[in-house]
N, C-alpha and C positions, 0 to 999 in steps of 0.2 A: 649694462647689466639687467636682465630681465628681474622683475618686483611685482608682486602684487600691488596694483594701483587703488582699483575700488572694489569693493563688495557689496553687492546690493541684494537683499530678502523680501520677499512678498511671501506671505501667509505661510511663512516656513515657523515649524514648532513654534517655541513659547514668543516669538517676536510680532503676534498679533495678525490682524489681516490688513494693516497697512504696510506701505514699502519702507524699509530701514535700509539704510545709506551709510556705509561706513568707507572711510577713505584714509590709506595707511602712508607713511612715509618709506622712504628707502634704509631707514635705520631701523630702530629698536622701539616697537609698540606693546605695551603694556594693557592689558584686560583684568579689571579689575572689580570685585564687587563679592556678595555675601553667598555663600553655598545655595545652590538651587535657584538662584536670579536668571540662569540661563547663559554664562559664560562660554562653557564648553560647548552651547548649540552652535557658537560663532565659526569653531573647527569644524562641526558636523556640516556646518553650510559648503564650508569649502573642500572638504571632501566628497559631500553629495555631487557639486558641480563638477570636481575632478574628476568624477566617472566610478567612483564607490560604488559595488553591489551587494554588499553586505548591510542589511540592515540592522545586523548585531552591531558590527564597527559604527553604526551612526546613534545604536543607543535607543532602538527602536523594534519593535516586534515585528512589523511589517513596513516596508517601505510607506505606505500610504500613511503609516503614524506620523511622517516629517509633516504633514500639514496641520495647521493650524487647527485645535480641538473647538475652538468657537468662543472660548470665554463664558462669559456671565449668561450673554443671551443665547448662548448654545449654538448658534447658527455656523455650521462649518463651511469654510470656502471650497469652492470646488478643485483647485488645485494650489501647490507649492511651486515657488518660483527662484533659484538665485542665479545671480546673474556674477561674473568674475572679468576684472578687465586687469589685464597684464601690460607692463610698460615694455615695449616692443625697440626701442630708439634704437638699440645697439644692432637690429634685425638679427638676433639667434636665433629667432625663430622665422623660419622662411615664409613669411605673409609680407604682402607689398603695404604694410600699415602700421605705423608706429604705436599703436594699441592694437590686441587683441583681446577682443571679445569672446569669452565663453558662458554657454547659460543652458542650463537643465531645467526643465518643466515634469513636475509629475501631477496625474491627475489622479482622481478618486480611484477610478478602476487601474490603478497599479502601472499605467502604460506612462514611461519616459519620453522627454522629446530635448535631443542636444540639438543647441545651435553654436556655429562657429563664427563670427563676426555678422550676426544675424541670418545666417543661411543653414538648413537643415543638414545636418553632420550627423552618424554616427559615432557611438562608444569609442569604438578601436580608432577612429579617425582623428578623436580628441587626446586619446592614451598616448598615440602615435607623437601628435604635433608636444603633447608635454613630455614625452619621453627625449626630446631632441634637446633639452634644458635641464634634466635629471630631477623632472618636477613631476613623476609618475604617484598618484594617490597609496600606492603602498609604500612607498620608501623610509628611511629611514628620518628624512625631512620632517616627518609630521609624527609628532611623540603624543599621544593619544593619554589620557588620565589612567595612569596605572601601568602603563608600558614600561617606564622603567624598571620597576618591581618584577615584571616579566623579564626584564632584559637581565637583572641581576640573578635570575633563577635561570639562568640558560647552563645548558651543560658545554662541557669545552668544545665538543664535536659541533653542538651548534652554532660556539661562537666562530670555529673554524668556517664554517658554512657562511656565516655573516659576511668575514673579510673574503672569501670565495666570490659571495653574489656581488661585492662592491669591485673586486679586482677583474669581473668579467668572465672568472673560470667557466663558465658555462658553453661561453662559445668553445672553448678548446675540449672541454666535456664531447659537447656535436660532433667537432669534427673529429676526436680521438675514436669515440663510437664510430661512426659513420666509417672511419679507416679500418677499425677492428671487425667492423661486419663486412667490408670488403676485403678484407685479408681473411676472414673465415669462408666467406664464398669462395676466393680463390685455392685455397686450401682443401674447401671440398669437392670444388671442380677438380684441381690435381689430383686428390684421391680417387675419385668416379674413373678420372683418364687415366692413372696408373694402373685400374684396377681392369678398365675397359682394355688397355692395351695390352694387360697380360691376357684376359680372356682372348683377345685378337690373335696373341700369336699360337695360344693352344689352339683357338679354332683353325688355323690354317693348319696346322699340322693334321689336326683332324680332320678337316676337308680333304686334305692330301691323299689320306689313305682312302677314306668314302669314296672321291673320285674315281679310286682304281678297282675299288668294290664294286661301285655302282656296275662300271662299264662289263666287267665280267659278268655280274649279275644279270644282268641284261640279255648279254648272250647266253648264259644258261636258260633263260626264261623261255627264250625263243625256241630252243631244243624240247623242253619241257611240255610249251603249248603242240606242237607238232604230233607227238608221242599222244596227246590227252586227246588228241580229237580223232587216234585212232582207237585208242582205248574206249572212247566214249560209243561210238560206232559198232565197235563189237560187244560190249554192254546194251544197248538198247536195244539190236535184235535178240539177244537170251532172254532180255525181259518181257518184250511184246509175247513172245512164246508160251512163258510160264504164267502170265498174269491170266490170260485165256483159261487156264484149265483152274487155277484158284478160286476166280469166281465163281464157277460154275460151283465148287464145293461148298463156296459160303452161302449161297443160297438156300441151300438146305441145312445148312447148320444154323442159319438167322430165324429160321422158322419155328427151330427147336428152342433157342435162347426166348424169341418174344414171348412164348405163352406165360414161361416164369417171370418175364421182366414186368408183365403186365400186372399179374396177380400181386407181387412185391411193391410195385407202385401203388397201388389200390392202399395198401398198408402204411405206406410211406406217407401219402396225401392224407390219410387219415391223423397220422401223426401231427402233421404238419398242422394241421386245422385245429388239434388240442394244442401243441405249443402257440399258436396265432392268438387262441384266445386267453390262456396263460399271461402272453406277452401284451393283451388288452389289458387285461385284469391288472398287473404287474404297472403298467402306464397310469392306470386308474389310481392305483395305492401312490405312485410316486406324486402324482398332481394333488390327490388328497395332502400325501403327506406337506407338500410345498404349502397347499394352504394351510396347514397346522402350523409350520415353519412361520409364513407369515404372520398369521394370527399372534402367535407368540411372540414376534418381534413387535407386532404394533402395540400388543398388551404391555411390553418394557416401556414401550413408548409413552404410553397413557400412564402407565404408572411412575414415569419420571416426571410429567407434566403434572399428578397429582403432586407429588413432591414438591415441583416446583410452585404450584399455586397453595401447598400448605406454608411453605416458607416465606412467600410473599404476603402470606396473611399476616403470621408473625412479625415481617416487617412491616405493616402497617400497622398491627398494635403497638411494634415501638412507637412510631411515628406520631401515632395518636398521642403517647404517654408523653413525647418529648413537646408536642404542642400544648400538651394542658400546663406541663411543666413552666413551656413561655410564658404563658398566658397570666399564670398565678406572679411572675415577674414582673409581668410590664405593668399588670394590676398596682404592686406594690409601689413601681416606679412612678404610676400613675398618681398613685395616694401621695407620694414624698413632693410632686409638682404643685398639687393642689395645696398642701399645707403651706409649702415656701410661697406661693400667690397668697395667700389668706394671710400670711406676716405682713407681705408688703401692703396689702391694703388696709392693715391695720397701722402701719406708719405712715400712711397717706392720709387717714384721717387724723392721727396726733398732729401731724404737720399743718392742716386744716386749721385744728383748734387752735393752736398756736396762733397762726397766723390771724384770725378773727380777734384773738386777745391783743396782738398786737396793733392791730387797724384802731379798736378800742382805747386804746391808752394811748396812743397818736392824737386822736382827737380832744381828749383831756386834757395833754399838755399842750396841744395848738391853741386851746380856749384861754390855759392859764398864761401863754407867750403874751398875746392880744392884751388879756389886763394889765401885764408888765409893761407893755409897751404904752398904752397908753399913759400910766405912773409915771415913765420915764418922761414923757414929754413935757410936764410940769417942772420936774425935776432941772431939765436940761439947760433952761432959761438961766439959773443960778450957776451954774457950771460951765458957763461959756468962755471964760477965762482959760480954764485948767481943761476944757474938752481936748484943743487940739493934740495937746500933749499926750492925754489919756487914749486920743483918738488913735494917736500916730501909734502908740505902746500897744493899744487893743487889736489895732489891724495888724502888729507884726505879731501880736500873739495869737489872732484867730487865724494868720497865715500859719503860723507855726502848727497850731491845733488841725488847720486842715490839711497841713502835711501829714501829722500824726494819724488824721483818720484816714488819710488817701493809704498811707502807709499799711495800718492795721487793715484798711479794706483790702490790700493787693495782698497784704500777708494772710488775710483770712479767705481770699478768693486762692489765693495756691492753697492753702492748707485743705481746703473745700476741694480743689482740684485734685491734690494729690490723693484725698481720700476717696474720691471717685475712680479715680486711676487703678488705687488698690482695690476698690471694688469690685471693678470691670477686669481686672486680670484675673480675680481670684474666679470670677464669675466665668469668664473665659476658659481659665483652667478647669473648671468643672467639666465645662463643655466639652472640652477637648476629651475629659475621662468619657465621658457621655457617650461621644462620637467614636471614641477608639473601641469601647467596648461594643457598639453596634454595629461598626465596622466587622470585630471579631465574627459576630453573630454572623452577619449579613454573607461572609465570605463563607462560614460554616454550612449556612444556609444554602449558598450557591455550590457549594463542593457536594454536599448532600444531594440538591437537584442534578448538579451533572452525573454522578453517578447511578440517580434514578433513572436519569434519561438513555445514559451506556445499558442498564440493566432491562429499559423499554426495547431497545433497538437490539440489545442480543437475543430477548422473546421473541421481539417481532422476524428476528433472520430465520430464527426456529421454526416459527408457524407459517414464515413464508416458504421455509425449506420442505417442510411436512407437506404442505396445503397443495402445491404441484403435485407431488407424487401420488398422496390422496385421490385427486382429480385424476389422473394419468390411470391409476388403480381403477376409479370406478368406472373410467372409459373402458379400460380393460375388461373388467367385470361384464360392461354392458354388451362388449362385441363378445363377448365370452356365454352371456346368455343370449344373445341374437345367434353367434353359431350353434350354440346347443339345439336353440328351436329349429333352426335349419336340419340339424343332425337327425333332431326328432321327426320332423315334418321326411326325412327323406329314409328314417326308417320305417316310418308306417308306408310310404308308397312301395319301399320294397315286400314290406309285408304283405301288402294288399297284392303285390306283383305275385308273389309266391304263395298266397292264397289261391289266386287266378289259376297257376301252373297246376297247381297240385290238383287243382278241383278239374283241370281239363287233363290228368294224369299225363302231363308233356314231363313233368320236374320231379322226380323222387329225393324227399328234402334229406341231409346228411345221416340223421340219424336212421332213416331206413334203409340208405344204402351201406350204412356199415353193419345192419344186420344182414342185410343180403348174402356182403362178401364173408361174413362171419359163417353163415349157414352152410355157404359154398364150400368152404376151407373144409368146415369139418364133415363134409362129405367127400373130402380128398381130392376138390378140383383146384386145378394149380391155376389160383384165381390171381390177377394184379390189384383190380379195383376197378371202378367206375373211372371214365375216361378224364371225366370234370375233377377227379379229386386227384389226380396225376401229374398236374400242371400247376403252375402257379395261377392266381387271380386274373382273371380276364373276361373281358365282356363278351359273352356269345351271344350272335345273331340269332334271330327265334328259328329261321330254316336251319341252322345247323346244330340246332338243340339236341335232336336225335341221336348225332354222332356222339356229342360228351356227355350224354346219358348211356353209352353205350357200355357194356362191362369186358374188359381185357384179360383173356384167358391165355393159357401158355399155349397150347395145342388143340390143332382142330376136335381131337378126339375128346378134351375137355368142352367143346362147345354143348355136346347132347347131352351131358351131366349136369351140366348149369344150367338149360333149358328145364331138364326134369323139374329140378331143385325150385326155380324160380314160379314153377307151373302149381307144387305142391306150395308154394310161399301166397297163394291167391293173387298176385300180380296177373295183370291182363293184358299187359305191352312190355319187353324188353328185347334189347340190342344185345348179342355178344360177338364178340371180334377174337380171332385166334392170332396171337403174337407172328407164329410161324408162317402166318400166310403174309407178313409184310415183305417187299421185293423191294432193293434199293431203287431208288427213283429221283430224278434232277427237279428241284425245288428253285420257281424263279424266287427273284428278289421281291415281287409284288404278292407271293401268295401269302393266303391268310396263316400258313403253317408258321412263316416269321414270328408271328405276333404271340405263339405259344413258347413261352419259357418252361421246358423238362429237359435236362441234361440226359437222364436214364430212358426215358419214352421217345425221344427227340425223332426217332425212325420210325415209330409207329404214328405221330403227327402228323410227320412228312408225307408217309404214304397217304394217310386220309383224307389230309388237307392239303396236299401238295399240288394239285391241279385245281383248286380254288383259289381264284386272285382277287385283289381289292378292286375294284374300278366303280366304274358310272354308269354300265350298259352292256348289252350284248359284245363279246369278242367271240372271234373263230375259235374251235377246237377247246373251249376251257369253260369251266362255271365261274360266274364273276361276282361275288358280294359287294355289297355297299354298305358305306358307314353306318347307315341307317337301317341297316337289317332285311334289306330286298336280295332276293336269289333271283339273277340271270342265268337260267339253265343252257348248257353247248346243245341241248335239244329242244331251245325256245321255251321252255316252261318260265314263268316270273311267279315267285313265291315271296309274300312279306307278311313276317309275322313281328309285332310292335314290341311284346315283353321279351328281353333280356333275361340270361341267366349269369349269375354270377357264382364264382367257387364256394361262397359264405353262403348262400342263401339258404338258412336255414329259419324255420318258423319260428320256433320256440326259442331260438339263439336271438331272434331279431325282437321277438316281444321282451326279453328279459332285457337286452342292452337298451329299446326302447324305454322300458321302466326306468332302468340307472340313468339313461339321459334326463329325464323328466325329474328324477331324484336331484340330480347335480343341478340342474334349471333353476329349481326352487331354491337349493342351496345357494347358488350365485345371486339369486334375487335378493335373499335376505342378506347378503354379503354386500350387495350393492344399497340395500336401505341403510344398513349400518354403516359403510363409507359414507354416506350422503349426511349422516345426521352427525357422522364426525366431521365431515366438509362443515356443515353449519356452522358445528359448536366454534372450529378452528375460525371461519371467515367472522363468527362475531368477537372471539377473541382479536382477531387482528384487527378489525375497527378499533375495539376499544385500546389497544395497544396503539393504534395510532392516533387519537382521541388523546391519550394520557402523555403520550410522547409531544404532541404538537402543545399542549396545555405546560408540560416540563419546559420545552423549550423558550415557550411566552414566560413561564416563571421566572426561567435563568435568566433571558435577554432582561426583564425585568428587575431581577437580583443584581446583572452587572451592571443596568444604569444607575441603580440604588447604590451600589459598589462606588461606580466611578462619582456620584455624587458625594458620598461620604467621603471618597477621598481628596476631592477640590474643598469640602465644609472642612476636613482635619487642614489641609493645606493652609487654609485662609483663616482658621481658627491659631494657627501658629503663628502664621502672619501677625496677625491681628494682636497675640501674645507679645511677640517682637516689637510691636509698635508700642504696646503699652509699658514696656520694660523700659525702652529707651524714653518715651515721654516721663516715665517715675522717676527714673536719674536724673534728667534735666528739671522734673519741677522740684524735687528734693533740693539740689541747687538752687534754684529760685527761690524757695523758703529760707535756706541761710542768708541769701542776699538783702531779701526783704527784712528778716529781723535786724541782721545790722544796720539798716537804714532808717529803721524805725527807732532804736535807740539812740544813735545820730540827734533825730528830729525832737525826740523828746528832751533831749539834754538843752538845747536851743531854746524850747521852750520854757523849762525850769529859768532860764536866765531872764526874759523877758518879761515873764510873771513878776521876777523881784524888781525888774524896774518900775514897772507898773505900779505895785504897791506903795514906794517910795513916794510918788506923785500923790497918789489917793490918799494921805495923813488928813488932806483937808477934810473939814465935815461935809462941805458941797461935793466934794470929791468923795467924800466915804459913801454920802448917800448915795448919789452917782455911781461910785464903783458898787456900794451892795446892789442896786438896781440893774445896774449892768453885770454885776454878777451871776443874779436871778436870773437876767436874759440871756446869759452865754449859757446858764448851768440849763435853761429851758432849750434852748436853741441845741445845746450840745444833747441833751436827755433828745428834744427831738431825731437830732440827726442819730444819735445810736440807735433808736426805735426804727427809724424808716433805714437803717443798714439792717436793721437784725429782721425786719421785715423783706427787702431786698434779696439776704441769705433766705429768709424760710422760703419766699415765691422761687429763687433759685433753685433750690433743693428741690421743693415739689415739681417743679418743671423737669428737671431732671431726672426724677422718679418717676413721675408719669412718662414722661416721652422717652425715657433710655431705659424701659422696661426692658430687660433681656427677655428672647423668647425661649422660655424653658422646654420647647421639644414638644409640650402639651398634645400639638395636633399630629403631631408624627406618632407619638406613642398612641393615641386612640385610634390613628389609619393602621398602626400596626397590628395593635387588640383585633381591629375588625380583619384584618388578612390572615392573623391566628384563628380566630374563630371559624374564619370560611376553610382553612386547612382543615381544620377537626373537622366540621361539614364534608369534604372532599375524600377527607381517610375514612368516616364512617363509613361516606357511600363507596369507595372504592375496596373497601373491605367488605362490604356485603355484595357488590358485584363480583368479588374473586372467591368468595364462598358461593356464587350461582355456579360461576365457571367449576369451581371444583366438584361441587353437585354434578354438574352435567358430564365431567370425567368419569366421576365413579362410575355413573350408571353405565358410559359408554363402556369401561374397564368390566363390568359386569356383562354386557351383552356382548364383546370379545372372547369371555371366558366360556359363555354357554355356546357361541359358536365353535370355540376350539373344540369344546368336550362332543359335540353333534359331530364333529369331523373326524374324531380319535374314533368313536363307534363305526363311522362308516368305512375307516381304513382297517378296524378289525374285521367286518362283515365282508370285505376284501380278500383278505389275507385266508379267511375259511373258504371262499370260493377257491383262492389258489391252489388252496392244499388238496380240495376235492379233485379239481380237475390235475393236478401231478401224480395222484392214485391213477386215477384214470391213464395218464402218460407212461406208467411204468407198465401197465398191461398192453399197450399197444409196442411202448419198445421190445417186449420180449417177443412180439409177434413177428416186427422186424427183423430181430435178430434169428429165428427159425426160417423165416424165408429168406435172408440173405446167405443162411448157409445154404440152403438149395440152390440158390440163384447163382451162387457163386461156383457148385459143383456143375451145373448145366452151362453155366458161361465161360469154364476153364477150354472146353472142348471147342467151342465157337471160339473163344477168345484165337485160339493155337494159327487156326485157320485165318482168320481178322488179322491177327497180327502179321502173317504171312503175308497177306493179300495189302496191307496198308504198309507193311516195308517194302513190297515190289513196288507199289504206285508213288511210294514218298520217293523208292529209289529212283522210278523215273522220270517225276517231277524233278528231282534232285539232280538228274542227268542233263533233264531239259534245260534246269535253270543255269546249270551249269554249262552248257552249250550256249545258253542265251549272256551268260556274263562274258564267255569267255570269245563272244561272237563269232563262233565257228559256224561253217556251212558242213555239215559232214554229210550230205547229199554228195558233196563233191568229195569226199574222202573214202577212196578205195578200201573196200574191206581186207584189212592185211590177211598174211598166208601163216602168221604165229600166230599162237593165243593171246587170251590177255594177260594171263599170270608172266610171260614175258617182258608183256608191254609194261605191264606193274613194275617188275625187277629193274627194269631200265630206268622207269621213270622216278621210280625211288631212289635209285642211286644219284642221277640228276638231282632228286631235289636234297638229298644229303648232303650233295655237294653244294648246292645251291642256301642250304640253310645255314651252314655254316657263315657265309657270308652273310647273314642277318643279325640285325635288322638292315636296309639297304637304304641310303640318303640316293635318291635319283635326282636330286637338284643338288649335288656336289660340286657337279662341274662347273655349273654357273653359281654356285656360291663361292667355290674358291676364287675366282676371278675376282669377286666381289670384295670380298677380305684382302686381297692383296691391296686394292686400291684404299680400301678403310683402313690399314694399317699404317700407311704413309700420313693420312690427314692427322691420326690420333700424334705419330712422333713430332708433325708441327704445332699441333696445340700446346701438347707440354713443355715444348721449348718458349712458346711463348706464357704460358700460365708462369713458369718457373723466374723467367723476367718480370712479369706483374707481382708478383708475390714479393719479389726482392725491393721492389721501388714500394710497394705498399710497407713494408717493412720499415723503411728510410722515415715515410713520411710520421709513421708512428712516432718514434722514436724522436723525430725535430718535433710533434705536437706537446708530447711528453715535456721536453725540455725547456718549451716556450709556457707549457703551463706553470711548469716550478717556478720558473724567473717570474711570470706575472705575480703569481702568488706570494713569493719572498718579496719581490717589490712590494708590494701593496703592506704586506704583513710588517716589515721594516718600516715604512715608511709611517704606518697607524704606530706600531709600538713606539717609534720617535715622538709622534705628535701628542699620543696618550703620555707619557712619559713627562713631557713639557706641561701640557693641561695641568696634571695631577701636582705637580711640583708647586704650578702658580693658583692651585685651587686648597692645595695643602702645603703652605710654607714648611720648608725645612723636611719634608718627605719625598718620597720617590716609589714611582710605580712600573712596572713594564707587564710584557705579555711571554710567555713563555710555551714554546711546541713540546706537545709533548714526546713527540717522534720527531727528533730534528733531521732524522736520516731519512726519512719519506714524511713530511709534512700531513700528507693526506691520508695516512695509517694510526694518525692521530687527533687529538683536539689541541684546542689551546686555551692555558691556563693562565688567570690574571694572579699577579703577584705584586703585593703594593706595602710600604711601610708608612702609615701616617705619622706626622710629626711628634718624635718624644714615644713614638709605641713601638711594639715587635713585629718584624715582618708579615703579613698574613696572606691568607688567599682570601678572596672574595668571600667564598662561605664562611671563613671566621671571624668576620667584621661586624661591627655593629650596623644597628638600619641607617643611622646618618650618613657612615663611612662608606657603606655599601652605597648609598644614592649618589654619593658624591666623587667614588670612584666610576661609577657608571656613566655620568654625566661626562668625566672626562674622556671615558671611552668611547661616546657617543661624539663627542664635540673633536675626538680623532679622528673620525670617519668624513666628519664634516668638512676638517680640513684636509683630508688626502682627495676627496672628490665633493668639490663644492655645487650646493644647488642654489637656484635664486633665492629661495627665502624658506624661512625654517619655521614651525607652527609648533608649539611647547607647551602643550598642557598641564600643570602644577607640578614639574618638575622639581621645584624646590618644596614639597611638600613635608617632607622628612629630613629637612635641614635645618640648623640653628642659626640666629640671626647674623652670627660671623660668616658661614659658610653662603646663605644666600647673598650678603653682601659679595663675597667674593665670584660668586657662580653671576651675580649681576653684573660687576664691574667686566669679567669675563665675556658674558654676552653684548655690553656695551661695546668692548673691542672689536669684535668678530662683525659686530652689525656695520663697523665700516667697510666691510664687504662682500657683507649679504645682508639681504633684510630678515630679522627677526619678529614674532609675534608670538608673544607670551602670555599665556593665563595664570594666572596668580592671586595667593591671599595675602603676601605679604607686602608689606608699606615699603621695606629696602628695596626690593625688585622693581617696586613702583617709582622710586626717586630716581632711578639710572634710566627710566626708560624718555625715550624724544616725545612719543606721542602716548596719552592715556586714555582707555574708554573705561567710563564705568558705568555697571551693569546693576539695573534694580529692577524687582518686578513688585507689582503692583495688579491683585485679583488675578494673578497667574499670567500677566502680560508683562514681557521685559521690554524694559526702553533703557536707552542708551545715551549718556554724556558725551562727550570726544575733550580732551583740552590738549593743545600742543606746549608740552611743558617748554620745546626751545623758545615759542614764542612768550609764555607767562614768566619764566624765570629770569629772564634779564630786566622785565618790567620790575618784577618783586623786589631784587637784588635793587635797581637804581631807587626805588620807593623807600625802601629802608635807607640808603644812602640818605637821601634828602631828607625823612624823618628824622 
């Protein structure tokens, strides 16, 4: 049988920094000792080495708390290690050794190291080895302290689960779950196959029909194709004849349309210019609104920060008030301690005076003794004959006196010691009260500091969150400033270019162009506008500027009227172009006209610019313009003009835009400055928070150390109080014994004195006796004085040497800390108020900036309203021109649409020929007309349409579907057989699962009844299934009848009855599935003496089969053990003393028989 042979602990928990070794016999071992001595740490050590990972189960916050804390020296070891030896003589563990050694070491960094027989191993390997002998760290064989109470409170379902675990039901559940998944998968596959098979059958029928339709469709399609080729041949011939006629008519109509179109485009371009300006203003307004919104958000954040700072000021005021109250309490406590010290000093002075008096009296008595001794020598010659007898009696009397004196001395010493013990006990009690009070204060202070650290971290998090946003915002603002600066520079450059163009009379400003167009229209000229205003914005090379500055009119007759008007307006240069002069032309892909976007006047730009291409130099037959504005004429001229014209070149607009950009630049610069100021404030605040947090963490760590020190001090004082109480009880017994002994000695002394007086009746003897009496009185007096002097010196030494520390230094130190805390609170309060002032200034800046932006937004709205009024006037002109244009366009549209239709028809026919891959050149022109061909094609189309949609792949798909359905039928047969086999397996697993559970349940129930009857003679207990038909649909209920009582469920029992019933329940599991060893921690805690005795005897009986290690506080349990370990704790370090009762008891019994 495998059992625990030896346990070795190094630096583990309370067992100090030395190696502690425990050996265990096969049978029953008890571990005994007072509460807090470290008994349960032995079970923690076993759990630790067996691989338990939960620090909670090991009664530690974290695993590194298992390392010995260091004791009074405070030096903690770097690791803790536990080694366990298992006896493997039976070779139940498959290791080639009679012993199995398992060790686990944990370092300060929390890393664990396992070894198996000295070799490195993993936890899984350790657990696997232990599971072979049913000794896993999480089993019922280890009952921790309080585990009995947990089992008592188990629900019926939890009890059933406990039986399932020990019966190995999980393996059946896993197998059943696996089989169930396989069955579900088989059913899913079968359903899919059924669906696929059904679909395949339908598909075959469908494909059969589609196959027949496809074959007929192909035949009809070929006939249609032949007719189509003939029809297309007829159509192409007729369309070519008509197209030539229509194109000639279209040229004449387009000249008429061009004139009206140009005039209308001029007005539309003016409208676009106004709309673009309004859009720009709206965009500026939107950006300003976003800036206002952003400033409002910043204003809210700053307001929230101000509220936080005000709350923090209030918080520090409360802290200051609390610290001052603590200072008053500490001053009062210090005053009390100083008074007690003064009383002690007075007592020392009184005892010193008493000692001096006793020394003087002792000197006088010794002088008198010498005189009596001299006189006694003269009388001794006369009393020689009777001296022997007197001496004998006196010697006996002296002996009696010495015994009395000694007995009194011992009694006085015992009384004095008792008084000192009482005084020490009272002093320690007062010290304990002070320490408890101080502990409460430190805990409260630590909690406050911890909350303060959390507050700092939260504030730091908010500041850290806002600061990157502000830095990013500042970067964006700086980028925006640079962008606006570049924009302003560009606008200034464009303004300079515009001025240069105007001075050269090459460019007419937009306002001037609008005046000219309005004047022409007022004179009845059909004008569209300047070409530059009839297209979208484009960079115009200098050599082409004259074209874009041309005025587009409708007809040639409008040209002269336009020129007359222009001369009257005083213009020295102008270009006029009639739209009706535009002719259709081919535009190359590289043509500059491709860059011009104008849907309505595209034909004009194609005509004027279509033969100017983009390139790098001379090309034959065309004009070439480069991207740098150089024109290479087809006639050999090279023209370069660096200035470029933009659609929106408006000098006043550019100047106005430049001013707005400058204002926005200044506003953004102010925002940058304000944001930088806010960032500086937040950075200072963040640094302050970091310092405060670090100081708080340091203070918290210091308080934690102080708290741990106080806890150790409290534990030490409580241990000293316990020692004092034990010493006091022992001393009281000693005083009683010495009092009885003194009475016996005094009685014997009286008998000797009576005999001596009889002998001293003679004169000589009386004289000698008188001298002797005086001598004895003096000696007695001297002895008494010396005894009193010794007591006084002892009391003085104890009072001086044993003066207890009243904690004055600690109080003074704490008072200093409180004063520092008051200073810190005052400093912090001032710092926060400074931050509050900065935040309020920042809030005022944000509000001023917001007001400025709101004023700018109102100014933009006024500009938008003014441009809106102007746009309405332009819209009216557009509507008027559009009406005229539509009337002119109507005539042109009919011819153009006819030509387009014909050309589209021609292209459609060509595309159709190309798609049908027909060579109509080889097709002879049919004798019948197109109508008859179309009629025949329509009939064939209708016949073919009835067949559509047609699947042309149907024949091939039909053959594949036939092969596919044969495969489906074979797979369905296989799945039906597979599902039948899986259902049989599931039924077999369920049967075996129930049998395994019922076998375990019945066995445990039987053992439970037997153990309960043994623990409660005359009573009985049993387990009852809530659902006997299906045990897995209900729980397990405990019914018991303790001796002489009614039948009860475990919930209705008393605490002791519950514990006894639970122990019987646990032992039933032990009997059903034995483990090599059992560790039980205070399972007898709630049992009375009689029940403890029964449980102890039952453990004793069971220990013949398995090893039991029991931690107990009960003597009765200890008396039944084979081996007893006593655990004590001194200065927080546990020590162990082991006694083998199997060796001690026979010796004790033999000694009693011999005695």
